[in-house]
Residue, then its C-alpha position, 0 to 999 in steps of 0.5 A: m454621849i453627842r457633841a454637836r455644832d452648827t454647820l452651813g450644811g446642817v448639824a455636824f456631830d461626833a457620838w460615842y459610848d463612854s460605857l456600855a453593857l449588852a446581854r442576850g439570851s441564847p439556847a447556850g446561855e446568856l451572851r455578855p460580850d466585852t465591850d471595851g474594844l467599841l467604847g470611845g470609837r466615833y460616830r460622825g455625821l450630818l443631820g441635814p436641815d430636812g432631818g436626814y441623816t448622813a453617816q461620815a465614819r463609824p466605829f469598828v465593831p468587834d465580832e463578839v459585840a456584833e453577835v449581840a447587837d448591830l451597833g455599826a448603824a445605831l445612829d441611823d436607828l436613833l436619827p430616822p428621816l423626818a417629814p419633809v414638811a411641818l405637820a399639822p396637829g393629828q397629821t401623820w407622815r410615813g417614812p421608810s422605816t418611821v411613822i410620825r404623828r404630830l400631837a396636838d399643840t399644848a400651852g407651856a410656861g413660855g407660851p404655846l408648845r408645837r408638838 
């Protein structure tokens, strides 16, 4: 769940899991941690005008959950840096952990759509 609001510095938001199930196979069998200790914990952050995300708070991730998935930085992965300038159709931008390629524009019911 994500709740966002406009601020002078960008878009401020709170995010949280309202339900979560994790599983990972291992030589000892399948690991299925109890995620109740993470549910409701808040991620708080700011998405700046340049697309950069700054974390302000992260929820506590129980050890049992951390063994299966690194969820402390989940929003860092969900909100990677964006290109610092608008891309032309077909142009590619490479960030530290992201590659973004702008698709060709298309026509929509309300007019042209920039992809």
